[in-house]
C-alpha positions in Angstrom: -11.9 26.2 -184.0 -13.0 29.2 -185.9 -11.6 30.4 -189.3 -8.7 31.8 -188.9 -9.0 35.5 -188.5 -12.6 35.6 -187.9 -12.4 35.6 -184.0 -10.3 37.9 -181.8 -9.0 36.5 -178.5 -11.6 37.7 -176.5 -14.5 36.0 -178.5 -12.4 32.6 -178.5 -11.8 33.1 -174.3 -15.9 34.0 -174.3 -17.3 30.9 -176.1 -14.4 28.6 -174.3 -16.0 29.7 -171.1 -19.3 29.0 -173.1 -18.1 25.6 -173.9 -17.4 24.5 -170.5 -20.6 25.9 -168.4 -22.6 23.6 -171.1 -20.0 21.1 -170.1 -20.9 21.8 -166.8 -25.0 21.1 -167.8 -25.4 24.6 -167.2 -27.4 27.3 -170.1 -25.8 30.0 -172.8 -27.5 32.1 -175.1 -25.7 32.1 -178.3 -26.9 34.1 -181.5 -28.0 31.7 -184.6 -28.6 33.2 -188.1 -32.1 34.5 -187.0 -32.5 34.6 -183.5 -30.4 34.6 -180.4 -30.9 31.0 -178.7 -31.2 29.2 -175.7 -28.6 25.8 -176.1 -28.1 23.1 -172.6 -26.6 19.8 -173.2 -28.9 17.9 -175.7 -28.1 15.0 -173.5 -28.2 16.1 -170.1 -31.4 15.7 -169.6 -30.8 18.4 -166.0 -30.0 21.3 -168.8 -33.6 20.3 -170.3 -35.3 20.3 -167.8 -33.4 23.8 -167.2 -34.7 24.9 -170.4 -38.3 23.8 -169.9 -38.5 25.8 -166.2 -36.3 29.0 -167.2 -39.0 29.7 -170.8 -41.8 28.9 -168.7 -42.1 25.8 -171.7 -45.2 23.9 -173.1 -43.2 20.3 -172.1 -45.1 19.0 -175.5 -43.3 21.4 -177.4 -40.4 20.4 -178.9 -36.4 21.0 -178.9 -34.5 22.1 -182.0 -31.2 21.2 -182.1 -28.5 22.2 -184.1 -25.9 19.8 -185.1 -22.5 20.7 -186.7 -22.4 19.3 -189.7 -24.4 16.9 -192.1 -23.0 13.6 -190.7 -24.2 14.1 -187.4 -27.6 13.4 -187.9 -27.5 9.3 -188.9 -26.9 9.5 -184.8 -29.6 11.0 -184.0 -32.6 10.1 -186.2 -34.5 6.9 -187.1 -34.1 7.1 -190.8 -32.5 9.9 -193.6 -35.0 10.0 -196.9 -33.5 10.1 -200.3 -35.7 13.9 -200.5 -33.7 15.3 -196.5 -30.1 14.3 -198.4 -31.1 16.6 -201.7 -32.3 19.8 -199.2 -29.4 18.7 -197.1 -27.1 19.2 -199.6 -28.3 22.2 -200.8 -29.5 24.3 -198.3 -26.8 23.7 -194.6 -25.7 24.7 -193.7 -27.9 27.3 -193.6 -31.3 28.9 -191.6 -33.6 25.2 -192.4 -34.8 23.6 -189.8 -35.3 19.4 -190.6 -38.6 17.3 -188.7 -37.0 14.3 -188.9 -38.2 10.8 -187.4 -35.8 10.4 -184.1 -33.5 7.9 -183.1 -33.1 5.5 -180.6 -30.9 8.4 -178.7 -33.5 11.4 -178.5 -35.2 10.7 -175.5 -38.9 11.9 -175.8 -38.3 15.4 -173.1 -36.8 17.1 -175.9 -39.7 15.8 -178.9 -42.9 16.6 -176.9 -43.4 12.9 -177.8 -43.7 14.2 -180.9 -41.4 11.0 -182.6 -39.8 13.8 -184.0 -36.7 15.9 -183.5 -35.9 19.1 -186.0 -32.3 19.4 -187.1 -30.3 22.1 -188.3 -26.8 23.3 -189.3 -26.0 26.8 -189.0 -24.3 29.4 -190.9 -23.4 31.6 -188.1 -19.2 31.1 -186.5 -20.4 31.2 -182.7 -23.1 28.6 -183.4 -21.4 26.1 -185.8 -18.6 26.3 -182.8 -20.4 25.0 -179.4 -22.4 22.3 -182.0 -19.0 20.9 -182.6 -18.1 20.7 -178.9 -20.8 19.5 -178.4 -21.4 17.6 -181.1 -25.3 18.6 -180.9 -26.8 21.6 -179.2 -30.3 22.6 -178.5 -31.9 26.2 -180.2 -34.7 26.9 -179.0 -34.8 30.6 -178.8 -33.5 32.3 -175.5 -36.7 34.0 -175.2 -39.7 33.7 -172.3 -41.9 31.8 -174.3 -45.0 33.8 -176.0 -42.8 36.1 -175.6 -41.0 37.2 -179.3 -37.3 36.1 -179.9 -34.6 38.4 -178.9 -31.6 38.9 -181.6 -29.5 41.9 -178.8 -27.7 40.8 -176.2 -28.5 43.3 -174.2 -32.0 41.7 -174.7 -31.7 38.9 -173.8 -29.5 39.2 -170.6 -33.0 41.1 -168.9 -34.9 38.5 -171.1 -32.6 36.3 -169.2 -31.8 37.6 -165.7 -30.0 35.9 -163.2 -31.8 32.4 -165.5 -28.7 31.3 -167.9 -25.2 31.3 -167.3 -23.8 33.2 -170.4 -24.9 35.7 -172.6 -21.9 35.2 -175.8 -22.1 38.7 -177.8 -21.7 39.2 -181.0 -22.2 41.6 -183.8 -24.0 41.9 -186.2 -27.1 40.1 -185.2 -28.7 37.7 -186.8 -32.1 38.7 -189.8 -34.4 38.4 -186.5 -35.7 35.5 -189.5 -36.9 32.3 -188.2 -35.2 29.4 -189.5 -37.7 27.9 -192.4 -38.5 24.0 -191.2 -39.6 20.8 -192.9 -41.6 18.5 -192.1 -40.0 15.6 -194.3 -40.5 12.8 -191.8 -43.8 11.3 -194.2 -44.0 10.4 -197.5 -44.7 13.7 -198.2 -42.0 17.3 -197.1 -44.9 19.8 -194.7 -44.0 23.1 -194.5 -44.2 23.5 -191.0 -43.3 27.3 -191.3 -41.1 29.5 -193.9 -39.1 31.4 -192.7 -35.8 33.1 -194.6 -35.8 30.3 -197.2 -39.0 30.0 -199.2 -41.3 26.9 -200.3 -40.3 28.5 -204.1 -37.2 26.8 -203.0 -37.9 24.0 -201.1 -40.1 23.0 -203.9 -37.3 23.4 -207.2 -35.5 20.3 -204.4 -38.3 18.3 -204.7 -38.4 19.0 -208.1 -35.5 18.6 -208.8 -35.1 15.1 -207.3 
């Protein structure tokens, strides 16, 4: 449940509807601290297939996941390097996506044949609520591939009209800056995308470790 006072009854009812749709294999667009994300149950492969069809997404591209807490990582990855633990402690919940070697539970459809899966714990209350309700939720941006990601629900509705069951409305919007993505599956961390967290901050954690 969300923290007391953080959501009114109408917002809570909309989130409960979103959970029902997600559990039924439908797609839901929801806000995060960066952009709107396209949510589905990652273990419902028909739902994941809908993501690729809706976004017209290249099937070799992996789909990032949002999890409710760092304790969930052990269920989804092959191993957790010491540096990953330090980064999780420092930046989660927060806009840092870590790429791990995917565990046996992760279907190749999700990692796009890369053998790696991106995970983060979002600080956004809607993303937190939905990830707790499902255990884990997809977090690819809610847009057509090649189009810019969006922060306003009205834009998402126009772009994905008839393709998602629900667009969760929430304010204020995300920052419009993506999460930072760091591959920590090897011996050294590799910056894949610099976003809300700078590489300098990542390096400081590495040096302290």
